[in-house]
C-alpha positions in Angstrom: -29.2 -39.6 5.3 -28.5 -37.4 8.3 -24.7 -38.1 8.0 -24.7 -36.8 4.4 -26.6 -33.6 5.4 -24.2 -33.0 8.3 -21.2 -33.6 6.0 -22.7 -31.2 3.4 -23.3 -28.5 6.0 -19.7 -28.9 7.4 -18.2 -28.7 3.8 -20.3 -25.5 3.1 -19.0 -23.8 6.3 -15.4 -24.7 5.5 -15.9 -23.3 1.9 -17.3 -20.1 3.2 -14.5 -19.4 5.6 -11.9 -20.4 3.1 -13.4 -18.0 0.6 -13.3 -15.2 3.2 -9.7 -15.9 4.0 -8.6 -15.9 0.4 -10.5 -12.6 -0.2 -8.9 -10.9 2.7 -5.5 -11.9 1.6 -6.1 -10.6 -1.9 -7.4 -7.3 -0.5 -4.4 -6.9 1.8 -1.9 -7.6 -1.0 -3.6 -5.1 -3.3 -3.5 -2.4 -0.7 0.1 -3.2 0.3 1.6 -3.4 -3.2 -0.1 -0.5 -4.8 2.8 1.7 -5.9 0.9 5.0 -5.6 -0.8 4.2 -2.4 0.2 5.8 0.9 2.5 3.7 3.0 3.5 3.8 6.7 5.7 1.9 9.0 5.0 0.8 12.6 7.8 1.8 14.9 8.2 -0.1 18.1 8.4 2.3 21.1 11.7 2.7 22.8 12.4 3.9 26.3 13.6 7.5 26.6 17.4 7.7 26.3 17.9 4.1 25.2 20.7 3.9 22.6 20.0 1.9 19.5 22.0 -1.2 18.7 24.2 -1.6 15.7 21.4 -3.4 13.8 19.3 -0.3 14.1 21.8 2.2 12.7 21.7 3.4 9.1 24.8 3.5 6.9 26.6 1.5 4.3 27.2 -1.4 6.7 23.5 -2.0 7.1 21.6 -0.6 4.1 18.4 -2.5 4.8 18.0 -1.5 8.5 14.4 -0.6 7.8 13.3 -4.2 7.0 12.5 -4.8 10.7 9.5 -2.5 10.4 6.0 -3.7 9.8 4.3 -2.0 6.8 0.7 -1.0 6.7 -1.5 1.6 5.0 -1.4 5.1 6.5 -4.6 6.3 8.2 -5.7 9.8 7.2 -4.7 12.4 9.8 -7.7 14.2 11.1 -7.6 18.0 11.6 -6.4 19.0 15.0 -7.2 22.5 16.3 -6.4 24.1 19.5 -9.3 25.1 21.7 -10.3 28.7 21.4 -9.5 29.4 25.1 -6.1 27.6 25.1 -2.9 29.7 25.1 -0.7 30.2 22.1 2.6 28.4 22.5 5.8 30.1 21.4 9.3 28.4 21.4 12.8 29.9 21.1 16.3 28.5 21.4 19.1 30.6 22.9 22.7 29.7 23.2 25.9 31.7 23.5 25.4 35.5 23.8 21.8 35.5 22.7 20.1 36.4 26.1 19.4 40.0 25.4 18.3 39.4 21.8 15.9 36.6 22.9 14.4 38.8 25.6 13.8 41.5 23.0 12.0 39.0 20.8 9.9 37.9 23.7 9.2 41.5 24.5 7.8 42.1 21.0 5.7 39.0 21.2 4.2 39.9 24.6 3.8 43.6 23.7 1.4 43.1 20.9 -0.3 39.7 21.6 -4.0 39.5 22.3 -4.4 36.0 23.6 -2.4 34.5 26.5 1.1 33.3 25.6 3.0 30.3 26.9 6.7 30.6 26.3 9.0 27.6 25.9 12.6 28.9 26.3 15.3 26.4 25.5 18.7 27.7 26.7 22.1 26.7 27.9 22.1 26.3 31.7 24.2 29.4 32.3 21.5 31.6 30.7 18.6 30.3 32.8 19.0 32.7 35.7 19.3 35.7 33.3 16.0 34.8 31.7 14.1 34.3 34.9 15.4 37.4 36.5 14.6 39.6 33.5 11.1 38.1 32.9 10.2 38.3 36.6 11.2 41.9 36.7 8.6 42.9 34.1 5.6 44.8 35.5 2.7 42.7 36.9 0.3 43.8 34.1 2.8 42.5 31.6 3.5 39.2 33.5 -0.2 38.5 33.5 -0.2 38.1 29.7 2.1 35.1 29.6 3.5 32.0 31.4 6.9 30.6 30.6 9.2 27.7 31.3 13.0 27.5 30.8 14.4 24.2 29.5 17.9 22.9 29.2 19.2 22.1 25.8 18.5 18.5 25.0 19.5 16.3 22.1 19.3 12.5 21.7 22.2 10.9 23.4 23.4 9.4 20.2 25.3 12.1 18.3 24.3 14.8 20.7 27.5 16.8 20.1 27.0 16.6 16.4 23.4 17.9 16.6 24.4 20.8 18.9 27.1 22.1 16.5 25.3 21.4 13.3 24.8 25.0 12.4 24.6 27.9 14.9 24.9 26.6 18.5 21.8 24.7 19.5 19.8 25.8 16.4 18.8 22.2 15.6 17.0 21.9 18.9 13.9 23.0 17.0 13.9 19.6 15.2 13.2 17.8 18.4 10.4 20.0 19.8 7.7 17.5 18.8 9.5 14.8 20.8 10.3 16.9 23.9 6.9 18.8 24.2 4.8 15.8 23.8 1.8 17.4 25.5 1.8 20.5 23.3 -0.5 20.3 20.3 0.8 23.2 18.2 3.6 25.8 18.5 5.2 28.8 16.9 9.0 28.3 16.7 11.1 31.5 16.1 14.8 32.2 16.0 16.1 34.6 18.7 16.6 37.3 16.0 12.9 37.6 15.3 10.8 40.7 16.1 7.0 40.7 16.0 5.5 43.9 14.5 2.0 42.7 15.0 0.2 40.2 17.4 1.4 36.6 17.4 -2.3 35.8 17.2 -2.4 36.5 13.4 0.4 34.0 12.8 -1.3 31.5 15.1 -4.4 31.8 13.0 -2.7 30.0 10.1 -3.4 26.8 12.1 -7.0 27.1 11.1 -6.0 27.3 7.5 -4.2 23.9 7.5 -5.9 21.4 5.3 -6.0 17.7 6.4 -2.5 17.0 5.2 -0.6 20.2 6.3 1.3 20.1 9.5 3.7 23.1 9.3 4.0 26.6 7.7 7.1 28.5 6.7 7.9 31.4 4.3 10.1 31.0 1.2 13.8 31.5 1.5 13.7 33.9 -1.4 11.2 35.6 -3.7 13.6 36.2 -6.6 15.2 33.0 -8.0 18.0 35.0 -9.6 19.5 35.9 -6.2 18.2 32.8 -4.4 20.7 30.4 -2.7 19.1 27.0 -2.8 18.3 26.8 -6.6 21.8 28.0 -7.4 24.1 26.3 -4.8 22.3 23.6 -2.9 23.7 20.1 -3.1 20.6 18.4 -1.7 16.8 18.4 -2.4 14.9 21.5 -1.2 11.3 22.7 -1.1 9.7 24.4 -4.1 11.5 26.9 -6.3 13.8 28.6 -3.8 13.5 26.6 -0.6 12.0 27.7 2.7 13.4 29.7 5.7 12.9 28.1 9.1 13.4 31.2 11.2 9.6 31.3 11.7 7.9 28.0 11.7 4.4 27.2 12.7 4.0 23.5 13.7 1.1 21.2 14.4 3.2 18.9 16.5 0.4 16.3 17.0 0.3 15.7 13.3 4.1 15.7 13.1 4.3 13.0 15.7 1.6 10.9 13.9 2.8 11.4 10.4 5.0 9.0 8.4 7.1 10.9 6.0 8.1 10.0 2.5 11.9 10.1 2.0 14.7 9.2 -0.3 16.3 6.7 2.1 13.7 3.9 2.2 10.7 2.8 0.2 8.5 3.3 3.2 7.4 6.2 5.3 9.3 7.1 8.4 8.2 8.6 11.7 9.7 12.0 12.6 11.9 10.6 15.4 13.2 7.8 13.1 13.7 10.2 10.2 16.1 12.8 11.6 19.2 10.7 12.4 19.3 8.8 9.0 18.8 12.1 7.2 21.7 13.7 9.0 23.9 10.8 8.3 23.1 10.8 4.6 23.4 14.6 4.0 25.7 16.0 6.6 28.5 16.5 4.1 26.2 18.3 1.7 24.3 20.7 3.9 25.3 24.3 4.6 22.5 25.7 6.7 22.1 22.8 9.1 18.7 22.0 10.4 17.0 24.4 7.9 18.5 22.2 5.1 17.1 19.1 6.7 13.7 20.6 6.9 14.0 21.6 3.2 14.8 18.0 2.3 11.9 16.7 4.4 9.3 19.0 2.8 10.8 18.4 -0.7 9.6 14.9 -0.4 6.4 15.9 1.5 5.3 19.2 -0.1 1.6 18.5 0.6 2.4 18.7 4.3 3.6 22.3 4.2 1.6 25.6 4.1 3.7 28.4 2.5 3.0 31.8 3.9 4.0 35.1 2.3 7.4 36.8 2.9 6.0 39.5 5.1 5.8 36.9 7.8 9.6 36.4 7.7 11.1 39.6 6.3 14.9 39.5 6.1 17.6 41.7 4.7 17.5 39.5 1.5 14.1 41.1 0.8 15.5 44.6 0.5 19.4 44.5 0.3 19.3 44.6 -3.6 16.0 46.4 -3.8 12.6 45.5 -2.6 11.5 42.0 -3.6 8.8 41.1 -1.2 5.4 42.0 -2.8 3.3 41.1 0.3 5.3 43.6 2.4 5.0 46.2 -0.3 1.2 45.9 0.0 0.6 45.5 3.7 3.9 46.2 5.5 6.2 43.8 7.4 4.5 41.5 9.9 7.6 39.8 11.3 11.2 41.1 11.0 14.0 38.6 10.9 17.4 40.2 11.6 19.6 37.3 10.5 23.4 37.6 9.9 23.6 39.7 13.1 22.2 42.9 11.5 20.7 44.0 14.8 24.2 44.4 16.2 26.3 45.9 13.4 25.9 48.8 11.0 25.4 46.9 7.8 21.6 47.3 7.8 20.8 50.3 10.0 17.0 50.0 9.4 16.9 46.6 11.0 19.0 47.8 13.9 16.7 50.8 14.4 13.7 48.6 14.9 15.5 46.3 17.3 16.8 49.1 19.5 13.4 50.9 19.5 11.7 47.8 20.9 14.6 47.0 23.2 14.6 50.4 24.8 10.8 50.8 25.1 9.5 50.8 28.7 6.3 48.9 29.4 3.5 51.3 30.2 5.0 54.2 28.4 3.0 55.9 25.5 3.8 53.7 22.5 3.5 56.5 20.0 5.7 59.1 21.6 8.1 56.6 23.2 8.6 54.1 20.4 7.0 55.0 17.0 8.0 58.7 16.7 11.7 58.2 17.7 11.8 55.1 15.4 10.5 57.0 12.4 13.2 59.7 12.9 15.9 57.0 13.1 14.7 55.3 10.0 14.9 58.6 8.0 18.7 58.4 8.7 18.9 55.0 6.9 17.7 56.0 3.5 21.2 55.8 2.0 20.7 52.0 2.1 18.3 49.9 0.0 16.5 48.6 3.1 16.3 52.2 4.5 14.6 53.3 1.3 11.8 50.9 2.2 11.5 52.3 5.7 7.7 52.8 5.4 7.3 49.1 5.2 9.0 48.7 8.6 6.5 50.9 10.4 3.3 50.4 8.4 2.0 47.4 10.4 3.9 48.4 13.5 2.0 51.7 13.8 -1.3 49.8 13.6 -0.2 47.3 16.3 1.0 50.1 18.6 -2.3 51.9 18.3 -4.0 48.8 19.6 -1.8 48.2 22.7 -3.8 48.1 25.9 -2.8 51.3 27.7 -4.8 50.6 30.8 -1.8 49.6 32.8 -1.9 50.8 36.5 0.1 54.0 37.0 3.5 53.5 38.5 4.1 50.0 36.9 
């Protein structure tokens, strides 16, 4: 009798465990095969600088290169916020003859910012001494507002030359910031031809507006589709109606490193570091604006990951060259000026050049109204023969407010 009882107990235990095994398999299959469910890949870590073998490369010779990855459901990314007392991180890339322009951008950032700044300056080696000499020569009360580090230009060893010349020299360096600055949570990236007309702090505050899926913020490339470039000429996917401009880009790099991005190359999500090279290989014959186009492609497929901020945060000649078409600037003034196409250095858009030269010539410690704002307003009145000059009030509306709040308690003689 005892034998039968033991056999019955043993059979019951086996049946229970078998049932649990079958249930877990069905549950996993349902989660893995759901078409609308989020997917992710597990990417084995590689040592820094290790080149990938032929089996790892994308291309027509190996169209199923991604089959080596292990698929699993994507865990929800929890919100990541910088501590209130931590510095704001600002990154810029400078190559060629961009030293003075970049220093003027940094000057505008330091001049108005409230919280401490940490500057990450990526530059060609021959520019390093120029940056350090200039920044160290600034008055002590200014130097106390920021720290900085100068980095060499760095691209993955595979196709490094191709990345460097993708658009403007070194511009695609911004794509690799999450992989280089691994200990930095969030950062503001700006082109060297950016001028802050109010504190960086207000741009940094957009981080607190990110929802659980957003990891970057940019402004639209255009406000008016009839004169927009992407919707008329692009030969690749782009974000939204008119694309985005990457000259000012706020990034939560922790989320960017953790995220697995949907794409049109595989049926699975790809990690940022695994996404860039295949994307370049697929679209390099179809892109015009280099890394900006790649970002548009990425956020076309992942629109929920991008926060779009108004055009006043990235105001370019396109917003006034054919008449004013940036409603947010009309209402509140320009917050960030973007002098693309070299307008700070030629005579095509004198209003933009006037702002640049006013900030460039301003001496730290001088009265901001009599030394910067008043002369600037006189110069802007000379530009009213241009469409952008007709909107000159927009150029100083926010700037005047920022200058009024500058800390003027600098020690005399500095």
